[in-house]
DRENZA-68833 format. One record per residue (C-alpha): residue in one letter; x, z, y. Coordinates in steps of 0.25 Angstrom, whole numbers. Example, Ala and Ser with C-alpha at 12.3 -4.5 7.8 and 13.67 -1.06 7.14 Angstrom:
residues 2
> aa, xx, zz, yy
> A, 49, 31, -18;
> S, 55, 29, -4;
***
This chain:
residues 348
> aa, xx, zz, yy
> M, 161, -66, -199;
> S, 145, -71, -200;
> V, 143, -83, -186;
> H, 132, -81, -181;
> P, 123, -92, -174;
> I, 125, -93, -159;
> P, 109, -94, -154;
> N, 103, -104, -146;
> R, 105, -102, -131;
> N, 92, -104, -128;
> M, 87, -96, -140;
> L, 96, -84, -133;
> L, 89, -85, -119;
> N, 76, -84, -126;
> R, 77, -73, -133;
> S, 84, -67, -121;
> K, 69, -69, -114;
> H, 62, -64, -124;
> A, 70, -50, -124;
> F, 67, -49, -109;
> F, 53, -53, -111;
> G, 52, -44, -122;
> A, 57, -34, -113;
> G, 48, -35, -102;
> Y, 56, -44, -93;
> T, 51, -56, -85;
> L, 61, -67, -84;
> W, 64, -79, -74;
> D, 71, -90, -83;
> D, 65, -101, -73;
> Y, 79, -108, -73;
> C, 85, -107, -88;
> N, 96, -118, -83;
> S, 105, -108, -74;
> T, 118, -107, -79;
> S, 119, -93, -71;
> F, 107, -87, -79;
> D, 95, -90, -87;
> F, 85, -79, -86;
> I, 80, -67, -77;
> A, 73, -57, -82;
> K, 67, -46, -76;
> K, 60, -33, -76;
> D, 54, -24, -66;
> N, 53, -11, -69;
> V, 46, 1, -64;
> S, 54, 0, -49;
> S, 46, -12, -47;
> S, 62, -17, -46;
> S, 66, -30, -56;
> Q, 78, -30, -66;
> H, 85, -45, -66;
> I, 91, -49, -78;
> I, 98, -61, -74;
> T, 101, -67, -88;
> K, 112, -78, -94;
> I, 111, -81, -108;
> V, 126, -85, -115;
> V, 126, -88, -129;
> D, 142, -87, -130;
> L, 145, -75, -119;
> D, 160, -83, -119;
> L, 151, -93, -111;
> F, 149, -84, -101;
> R, 155, -89, -89;
> K, 160, -82, -77;
> Q, 155, -90, -66;
> T, 141, -90, -73;
> S, 144, -75, -76;
> I, 146, -74, -59;
> E, 134, -80, -55;
> L, 125, -72, -65;
> Q, 130, -61, -59;
> L, 129, -65, -44;
> I, 113, -69, -46;
> S, 112, -56, -54;
> S, 118, -47, -43;
> L, 109, -55, -33;
> I, 95, -53, -39;
> S, 99, -39, -43;
> G, 98, -43, -59;
> S, 109, -41, -70;
> P, 116, -50, -77;
> L, 115, -52, -93;
> V, 121, -62, -102;
> I, 113, -64, -114;
> G, 125, -69, -124;
> H, 124, -73, -140;
> S, 139, -70, -143;
> A, 154, -69, -138;
> A, 168, -73, -143;
> G, 160, -78, -156;
> K, 154, -66, -160;
> H, 139, -61, -159;
> L, 136, -50, -147;
> D, 135, -38, -152;
> E, 122, -30, -152;
> A, 120, -19, -141;
> T, 133, -24, -133;
> L, 134, -28, -118;
> Y, 143, -38, -117;
> R, 150, -42, -104;
> R, 155, -57, -98;
> H, 160, -58, -85;
> N, 152, -44, -82;
> V, 139, -48, -85;
> S, 133, -42, -96;
> A, 130, -49, -110;
> V, 121, -48, -123;
> S, 117, -52, -134;
> I, 101, -53, -137;
> P, 100, -41, -146;
> T, 108, -31, -135;
> L, 96, -37, -124;
> L, 85, -34, -133;
> M, 93, -20, -136;
> L, 93, -19, -122;
> L, 79, -22, -117;
> K, 76, -12, -128;
> Y, 83, -3, -124;
> E, 79, -5, -110;
> K, 62, -3, -113;
> G, 68, 9, -122;
> E, 64, 4, -137;
> H, 78, 4, -139;
> S, 87, 15, -142;
> S, 102, 9, -143;
> K, 110, 7, -129;
> I, 117, -4, -128;
> S, 132, 3, -126;
> K, 141, -8, -132;
> F, 148, -17, -126;
> S, 159, -28, -127;
> H, 172, -28, -120;
> P, 184, -36, -123;
> G, 189, -25, -135;
> G, 177, -27, -143;
> I, 163, -20, -141;
> A, 165, -4, -136;
> V, 153, 5, -133;
> N, 148, 11, -120;
> I, 151, 26, -120;
> S, 149, 38, -112;
> K, 165, 43, -109;
> E, 158, 57, -104;
> I, 149, 58, -116;
> L, 161, 55, -125;
> K, 171, 66, -119;
> A, 158, 76, -117;
> R, 157, 76, -133;
> R, 172, 74, -136;
> K, 173, 88, -128;
> Y, 163, 93, -134;
> L, 167, 93, -148;
> Q, 180, 98, -143;
> M, 186, 86, -147;
> N, 199, 81, -139;
> Q, 202, 66, -138;
> K, 211, 64, -147;
> L, 203, 72, -158;
> L, 190, 61, -155;
> A, 200, 50, -154;
> E, 204, 50, -168;
> K, 191, 54, -174;
> I, 182, 41, -167;
> G, 197, 33, -171;
> V, 203, 29, -158;
> S, 216, 33, -149;
> R, 214, 45, -139;
> H, 218, 36, -127;
> S, 204, 27, -132;
> L, 197, 39, -132;
> Y, 201, 43, -119;
> K, 196, 29, -112;
> Y, 183, 31, -119;
> E, 181, 45, -113;
> K, 187, 40, -99;
> G, 177, 26, -99;
> E, 188, 17, -100;
> S, 185, 11, -114;
> F, 175, 12, -123;
> P, 173, 13, -140;
> N, 170, 2, -147;
> P, 158, 4, -156;
> D, 166, 10, -169;
> T, 173, 22, -160;
> Y, 159, 25, -154;
> Q, 153, 28, -166;
> N, 163, 34, -171;
> L, 165, 43, -158;
> K, 148, 44, -158;
> R, 150, 50, -173;
> I, 159, 61, -168;
> L, 153, 64, -154;
> G, 139, 65, -161;
> D, 134, 58, -147;
> D, 130, 46, -141;
> L, 141, 40, -132;
> D, 137, 27, -129;
> V, 131, 23, -115;
> S, 122, 12, -113;
> L, 126, 0, -106;
> N, 121, -6, -92;
> I, 118, -21, -99;
> L, 111, -25, -87;
> E, 119, -21, -74;
> T, 114, -24, -61;
> E, 129, -26, -54;
> S, 137, -35, -55;
> R, 152, -32, -56;
> G, 157, -46, -58;
> L, 155, -52, -45;
> C, 165, -53, -32;
> E, 169, -61, -20;
> E, 176, -70, -29;
> N, 166, -73, -39;
> L, 157, -75, -28;
> D, 163, -86, -22;
> N, 158, -99, -29;
> F, 143, -95, -25;
> K, 146, -92, -10;
> T, 148, -109, -9;
> P, 137, -117, -10;
> N, 140, -130, -15;
> S, 131, -139, -7;
> N, 131, -144, 9;
> L, 118, -139, 10;
> K, 121, -126, 3;
> K, 133, -123, 13;
> E, 123, -125, 24;
> I, 112, -114, 20;
> A, 124, -104, 15;
> S, 130, -106, 31;
> Y, 116, -105, 36;
> L, 110, -93, 28;
> E, 127, -86, 31;
> E, 122, -87, 46;
> K, 109, -79, 42;
> E, 116, -68, 35;
> F, 115, -72, 21;
> N, 123, -76, 9;
> I, 120, -86, -2;
> L, 124, -88, -15;
> W, 125, -101, -23;
> F, 124, -103, -37;
> K, 124, -116, -45;
> S, 118, -112, -58;
> S, 105, -104, -54;
> P, 90, -110, -52;
> F, 93, -106, -39;
> D, 105, -111, -26;
> G, 107, -98, -22;
> L, 104, -83, -17;
> S, 104, -78, -4;
> E, 106, -65, 3;
> P, 108, -59, 16;
> L, 122, -51, 20;
> F, 121, -37, 17;
> E, 119, -33, 33;
> A, 107, -44, 35;
> K, 100, -39, 23;
> M, 84, -37, 27;
> D, 81, -21, 26;
> E, 77, -18, 11;
> K, 65, -14, 18;
> S, 60, -24, 24;
> N, 51, -36, 18;
> C, 61, -46, 13;
> T, 64, -51, -1;
> P, 74, -43, -8;
> Y, 87, -53, -7;
> P, 94, -62, -11;
> I, 86, -75, -9;
> I, 86, -85, -18;
> T, 90, -100, -13;
> G, 88, -114, -17;
> V, 91, -126, -8;
> T, 86, -140, -10;
> E, 98, -149, -6;
> S, 91, -163, -7;
> T, 77, -170, -2;
> E, 80, -176, -18;
> T, 80, -164, -22;
> K, 68, -158, -30;
> D, 71, -142, -31;
> D, 58, -138, -35;
> E, 61, -133, -47;
> R, 73, -126, -43;
> I, 63, -119, -32;
> I, 52, -116, -44;
> K, 62, -109, -49;
> T, 69, -102, -37;
> T, 55, -97, -36;
> S, 53, -92, -48;
> L, 66, -85, -46;
> S, 62, -79, -32;
> Q, 48, -75, -38;
> F, 54, -67, -51;
> L, 66, -61, -44;
> Q, 57, -57, -31;
> K, 67, -64, -21;
> Q, 65, -73, -12;
> A, 68, -89, -13;
> I, 74, -98, -3;
> W, 75, -112, -3;
> F, 84, -121, 6;
> V, 79, -137, 9;
> E, 86, -146, 17;
> D, 79, -151, 29;
> D, 74, -165, 24;
> L, 68, -158, 12;
> D, 52, -159, 14;
> K, 46, -145, 7;
> D, 31, -151, 9;
> D, 35, -163, -1;
> S, 43, -156, -9;
> G, 33, -145, -13;
> Y, 42, -135, -11;
> E, 30, -126, -4;
> S, 24, -124, -15;
> F, 35, -116, -18;
> A, 36, -99, -15;
> I, 50, -102, -10;
> T, 55, -100, 6;
> F, 61, -115, 9;
> V, 71, -115, 20;
> K, 74, -129, 27;
> I, 92, -130, 29;
> S, 87, -132, 44;
> D, 79, -121, 45;
> L, 88, -113, 41;
> E, 98, -117, 49;
> R, 90, -112, 61;
> M, 83, -101, 56;
> P, 87, -88, 61;
> S, 95, -78, 53;
> S, 83, -67, 56;
> E, 72, -78, 52;
> F, 79, -82, 40;
> K, 79, -68, 35;
> K, 63, -67, 39;
> L, 62, -78, 31;
> L, 68, -72, 19;
> S, 60, -60, 21;
> R, 48, -63, 15;
> K, 46, -60, 1;
> N, 42, -67, -9;
> K, 28, -69, -14;
***
């Protein structure tokens, strides 16, 4: 078996960006050193809403860790996006083309598969992505309804069809129940005998993260400094939750509790609120603030930045940024209604 050279990570990153650019997406990649994601791709659709694809580059999928997956899924869920990993190899082998892989509940594909997906989305490629990887190898996602209907139309029982395609009757039974799926060779035999396409396109860009549970979120609910604990306490009093991130350009994402959410018809900015914290007068956070503001504008979500009381915003130049700044003492005294009013302003 020939050995394929593993591409440089930057090469994989650049090829991924180029693929999205070519498909009409705009990118936010002002923070390429994040361990949670590398860039966000956005495509506006005709309904004036946007599809955000939060993308992580991992050359070897075996190195994609569960904690990174949880953070990627969580950020994607909060900003109404879809997590996607783009890689090159797994278990020492090339990722198969036109095949979906999953790692810790996140979709993963190769560059050729990404290009197929984007071309299929634009109607420029006729092949569906219906193959997927699982512990037993590669399988084809098929319609159990079409399989069963075609078999009955051709007046074959399960035993006869199973013999013709070279599997056990029990295996065919499981295909028709949707409990398992054929490998590519078996699928081709089914297609040849039944005379019809049975494969079904996979939803690679899933919008709902299925791997998140309360236990997974514990690490994101605990602030890593006394100042952040203080902020979290004040926000909780105002009926806001905040989740803290260690490896993203912002410190956290906050959102109102369900019962406290504002009327969708009101003039409020969509939740969640992108949140940042400057913890010391010695800290110059201009670069982080610029990147957070840029992300806020890209996602069309409001950004708020908390600063300690002795930080002089005028001297720091923070007033030049399109971001809402709140001093800790102001946050403490601010009534819940006033804080919500502050957050109801649309980003300009």
